[in-house]
C-alpha positions in Angstrom: 149.7 -75.6 -4.1 147.8 -72.6 -5.5 145.2 -70.9 -3.5 145.2 -69.4 0.0 143.5 -71.0 3.0 142.7 -67.7 4.7 141.5 -64.6 2.9 140.9 -61.6 5.3 139.1 -59.2 3.0 137.3 -56.9 5.6 137.2 -56.8 9.4 134.4 -58.6 11.2 133.3 -55.4 12.8 129.7 -56.3 13.5 130.8 -59.6 15.2 133.4 -57.7 17.2 130.8 -55.1 18.4 128.4 -57.8 19.4 131.0 -59.7 21.4 131.4 -56.5 23.5 127.7 -56.5 24.3 127.9 -60.0 25.8 125.3 -61.6 23.5 126.1 -63.1 20.0 124.1 -65.2 17.6 126.1 -67.4 15.2 124.4 -68.7 12.0 125.4 -71.5 9.7 124.2 -72.4 6.2 125.5 -75.4 4.3 125.2 -79.2 3.8 125.8 -82.3 5.8 129.4 -81.4 6.6 128.0 -78.4 8.5 124.7 -79.9 9.7 124.3 -80.0 13.5 122.7 -83.4 13.5 125.9 -85.6 13.7 127.0 -83.7 16.8 130.7 -83.6 15.9 130.9 -81.4 12.8 133.2 -78.4 12.6 130.7 -75.8 13.9 130.5 -77.6 17.2 134.3 -77.3 17.7 134.3 -73.7 16.6 131.5 -73.0 19.1 133.4 -74.8 21.9 136.4 -72.5 21.2 134.2 -69.4 21.3 132.6 -70.3 24.6 136.0 -71.0 26.1 137.6 -67.9 24.7 134.7 -65.6 25.7 133.2 -67.0 28.9 131.3 -63.8 29.6 129.4 -63.9 26.3 126.1 -65.8 25.8 126.2 -67.5 22.4 123.0 -68.4 20.6 123.4 -70.9 17.7 121.3 -71.0 14.6 122.7 -73.9 12.6 120.5 -74.0 9.6 122.7 -76.3 7.5 120.8 -79.3 6.0 122.4 -82.4 4.5 122.1 -82.9 0.7 121.0 -79.3 0.1 122.7 -76.5 -1.8 122.6 -72.7 -2.1 119.4 -72.9 -4.2 117.4 -74.0 -1.2 119.5 -71.7 1.0 118.2 -68.7 -1.0 114.7 -69.4 0.0 115.6 -70.2 3.6 117.9 -67.2 4.4 115.1 -65.0 5.6 113.4 -67.5 7.8 116.4 -69.3 9.3 119.1 -66.6 9.4 117.9 -63.1 8.9 114.7 -63.3 11.1 116.9 -65.0 13.8 119.1 -61.9 14.0 122.4 -63.6 13.4 125.5 -61.5 13.9 128.0 -63.8 12.1 127.0 -66.2 9.4 129.2 -69.0 7.9 128.1 -70.2 4.4 129.4 -73.6 3.2 128.2 -74.7 -0.3 131.4 -75.5 -2.2 130.7 -79.2 -1.9 126.9 -79.5 -2.3 126.8 -77.1 -5.3 129.7 -79.0 -7.0 127.6 -81.2 -9.3 124.8 -78.8 -9.8 124.0 -76.8 -12.9 126.7 -74.2 -13.1 124.5 -71.3 -14.2 121.9 -72.1 -11.5 124.6 -72.2 -8.8 126.1 -68.9 -9.9 122.7 -67.3 -9.6 121.7 -68.9 -6.3 125.1 -68.2 -4.6 125.2 -64.6 -5.5 121.5 -64.2 -4.7 122.0 -65.7 -1.3 125.0 -63.5 -0.5 123.2 -60.4 -1.7 120.3 -61.1 0.6 122.6 -61.4 3.6 124.6 -58.4 2.7 121.6 -56.2 1.8 120.2 -57.0 5.3 123.4 -55.6 6.6 123.2 -56.8 10.2 125.7 -59.7 10.1 129.2 -60.4 9.0 129.5 -63.2 6.5 132.4 -65.7 6.1 132.6 -68.3 3.3 133.8 -71.8 4.2 135.0 -74.3 1.5 135.1 -77.9 2.4 136.1 -81.0 0.3 134.8 -83.9 -1.6 136.7 -86.6 -3.4 136.0 -85.2 -6.9 138.3 -82.2 -6.0 141.3 -84.4 -5.2 143.1 -84.6 -8.5 142.8 -80.9 -9.3 143.9 -79.9 -5.8 146.8 -82.4 -5.8 148.1 -80.7 -9.0 147.9 -77.3 -7.3 144.6 -76.2 -8.9 141.4 -74.6 -7.5 138.2 -76.5 -8.3 135.6 -74.4 -10.2 133.1 -74.6 -7.3 135.7 -72.9 -5.0 137.0 -70.5 -7.7 133.5 -69.2 -8.4 132.8 -68.5 -4.7 136.2 -66.8 -4.4 135.1 -64.5 -7.3 132.0 -63.5 -5.3 134.0 -63.1 -2.1 136.5 -60.8 -3.8 133.7 -58.8 -5.5 131.7 -58.3 -2.3 134.6 -58.1 0.2 133.8 -61.3 2.1 136.4 -63.2 4.1 136.8 -66.9 3.3 138.4 -70.0 4.8 139.4 -73.0 2.5 139.1 -75.6 5.3 139.4 -78.4 2.7 142.8 -77.2 1.6 143.9 -76.9 5.3 143.0 -80.5 5.9 144.5 -81.6 2.6 147.8 -80.0 3.7 147.6 -81.8 7.1 147.4 -85.1 5.3 150.3 -84.2 3.0 152.4 -83.2 6.0 151.7 -86.4 7.8 149.7 -84.8 10.7 146.6 -86.8 9.9 145.8 -90.0 8.0 143.3 -89.8 5.2 141.0 -92.2 7.1 141.2 -89.9 10.0 139.9 -87.1 7.8 137.1 -88.5 5.6 137.1 -92.2 4.9 134.1 -92.0 2.6 135.6 -89.1 0.6 133.1 -86.6 1.9 132.0 -86.6 5.5 134.8 -85.8 8.1 135.3 -87.9 11.2 135.8 -86.2 14.5 139.5 -85.6 13.6 138.6 -84.3 10.2 136.0 -81.9 11.7 138.6 -80.7 14.2 140.9 -79.9 11.3 138.2 -77.9 9.6 137.4 -76.1 12.8 141.1 -75.3 13.6 141.4 -73.4 10.3 138.2 -71.4 11.0 139.4 -70.7 14.6 142.7 -69.4 13.2 140.8 -67.1 10.9 138.7 -65.8 13.8 141.7 -65.4 16.1 143.4 -63.2 13.5 140.3 -61.1 13.0 139.7 -60.6 16.7 143.3 -60.2 17.7 144.1 -57.3 15.4 142.0 -54.2 15.1 141.0 -53.9 11.5 142.9 -57.2 10.7 143.5 -58.2 7.1 143.1 -56.0 4.0 140.3 -53.4 4.6 137.9 -53.4 1.7 138.4 -50.4 -0.6 136.0 -47.5 0.0 134.0 -48.4 -3.1 133.8 -52.1 -2.1 133.0 -51.9 1.6 129.4 -52.8 2.3 128.3 -50.8 5.3 124.9 -50.4 6.9 122.6 -48.6 4.5 125.0 -48.6 1.6 124.0 -50.0 -1.8 125.6 -53.2 -2.9 128.0 -53.4 -5.8 126.6 -54.1 -9.2 126.0 -57.9 -9.4 128.3 -60.2 -11.4 125.4 -62.2 -12.7 122.4 -60.0 -13.5 120.0 -63.0 -13.1 121.0 -63.6 -9.5 118.4 -64.9 -7.0 118.6 -62.0 -4.7 114.9 -61.4 -4.7 112.8 -64.5 -3.9 109.5 -65.1 -2.1 107.2 -67.9 -1.1 103.7 -68.1 -2.4 101.1 -68.7 0.3 99.2 -72.0 0.0 96.0 -69.9 0.3 96.6 -68.7 -3.2 96.7 -72.3 -4.6 93.6 -73.9 -6.2 93.4 -77.6 -5.6 91.5 -80.5 -7.1 91.4 -83.8 -5.2 92.2 -84.8 -1.6 94.7 -82.3 -0.3 95.5 -81.3 3.3 97.8 -78.6 4.8 99.8 -80.2 7.7 102.9 -79.8 9.8 106.0 -81.8 8.9 106.7 -84.6 11.4 110.2 -85.1 10.1 111.8 -81.8 9.0 112.0 -78.9 11.5 112.7 -76.5 8.6 109.2 -77.0 7.2 106.4 -75.1 8.9 103.5 -76.5 6.8 103.1 -78.8 3.8 100.5 -79.1 1.1 100.1 -82.8 1.0 98.3 -85.7 -0.9 98.9 -89.3 -1.8 96.4 -89.4 -4.6 97.7 -89.9 -8.1 95.9 -87.4 -10.4 95.4 -84.8 -7.7 95.9 -81.3 -9.2 96.8 -77.8 -8.1 97.2 -74.5 -9.9 98.3 -71.0 -9.0 99.3 -67.7 -10.5 102.7 -66.1 -9.7 104.6 -63.1 -10.7 108.3 -63.5 -11.4 111.0 -64.9 -13.7 111.4 -68.4 -12.2 109.6 -71.0 -10.1 111.0 -73.6 -7.7 109.1 -76.2 -5.6 110.4 -77.5 -2.3 109.5 -81.0 -1.0 109.7 -83.4 1.9 111.3 -85.9 -0.5 112.4 -89.6 -0.6 112.0 -92.9 -2.4 108.3 -92.9 -1.5 107.6 -89.5 -3.1 105.3 -89.0 -6.0 106.4 -87.4 -9.2 104.6 -84.6 -10.9 103.6 -83.3 -14.4 103.5 -79.6 -14.8 103.0 -76.8 -17.4 103.7 -73.1 -17.3 101.3 -70.6 -18.9 99.5 -73.4 -20.7 102.6 -74.6 -22.5 103.6 -78.2 -23.3 103.4 -80.4 -20.2 106.7 -81.7 -18.7 107.4 -84.3 -16.0 109.9 -83.5 -13.3 112.3 -86.4 -12.9 113.7 -86.7 -9.3 117.2 -88.1 -8.9 116.8 -90.9 -6.3 120.2 -92.1 -5.2 120.7 -95.4 -3.5 121.3 -93.7 -0.2 118.0 -91.7 -0.5 115.7 -92.4 2.5 112.0 -93.2 2.1 111.2 -89.6 3.0 112.5 -86.8 5.1 114.9 -85.0 2.7 114.4 -81.3 2.0 114.6 -81.1 -1.8 114.3 -78.1 -4.2 113.1 -78.6 -7.7 113.7 -75.7 -10.1 110.8 -76.0 -12.7 111.2 -72.7 -14.6 113.8 -70.0 -15.1 114.3 -67.1 -17.5 110.6 -66.4 -17.8 109.6 -63.0 -19.0 108.9 -60.7 -16.1 105.3 -60.5 -15.2 102.3 -62.7 -14.4 102.4 -66.5 -15.0 100.4 -69.5 -14.2 101.5 -73.0 -13.1 99.4 -76.2 -13.3 100.5 -79.4 -11.7 99.3 -83.0 -11.5 100.6 -85.7 -9.2 101.9 -88.8 -11.0 103.1 -92.1 -9.6 106.7 -91.9 -8.5 107.5 -95.0 -10.5 111.2 -95.8 -11.2 114.2 -97.8 -9.9 113.9 -98.2 -6.2 110.7 -96.2 -5.9 107.0 -97.0 -5.8 105.8 -93.9 -4.0 102.8 -91.6 -4.3 103.4 -89.3 -1.4 103.4 -85.7 -2.5 104.5 -83.3 0.3 105.0 -79.7 -1.0 106.9 -77.6 1.5 106.7 -74.3 -0.3 106.3 -72.6 -3.7 109.3 -70.4 -4.4 109.1 -67.5 -6.8 112.2 -65.9 -8.2 111.6 -62.2 -9.0 113.4 -60.1 -11.5 116.8 -59.1 -10.1 117.3 -55.7 -8.7 
């Protein structure tokens, strides 16, 4: 089978130094396979190993993974949930949740997310590739799914280590060490045994890094990203490495709106909310793209919008059968490749009519602005 499970591209020197101080913060970004909520996913087992292997170290955990979210939302959350929490080692897992997304968007968001973390420069980063059923045939034939291959291209370019945990588990099944139903009976979410398999491959990666001084292939001098050193030129010039959130104070509203805390999603500080069809909001922004994040579900309203007074468009949400009434953190990309400079967005709430949905709840978590890449 093509592809390597472990790629040691540069030593985890920041993580190693922090272990010596006796206090380490571990961060996670990803989807439901990494989410802390189930209580048995692979991060829990990696953390159990770390606390056993280093009993004198106090570990702080910032598991910022959220089910059904991808690297696009991760771009807008990296500052709040990873960088501002002073993580020393960050695992990024988006090979699965980005799989069905727009390929150009995922290339931009993935590289933008990594550039944000690397430009910050205070944490080592490791990429983790999990598995979903759609990857089966290609992997069975020895291939590498596009979603993984694209991440490996970024990992090589930026000198980031990676662990293909999905391939490790696939091999365990092939060798008879684990039944498929012990791994992921629904084709996506691992059981306790499947999560242990994922964790064992990550632990093996960390053991090699920490056992050998300067383990793996050191990054070349022109590739290594050290504190204060400029990043390599981007692969995709339109990456989302520079993003911001527009304060609600800069939004003009028409109709019954309130700003409130989310009672369901800890990752949302405040929401701009209404349940009135026809309620409007407008705001100026400076950038090349616009994304809106929601507390979303089957009861959510839709919206009609226009950019710079252009033709109105209706954003169509994808409401799967498994979608709850509300409580999902969802990002809607409404504009990209705008000319740099000032723009204006106008939005009107519309009834969220459609199969399995009769909602009018509009809960805007944040307004995300994508700036010109730099």
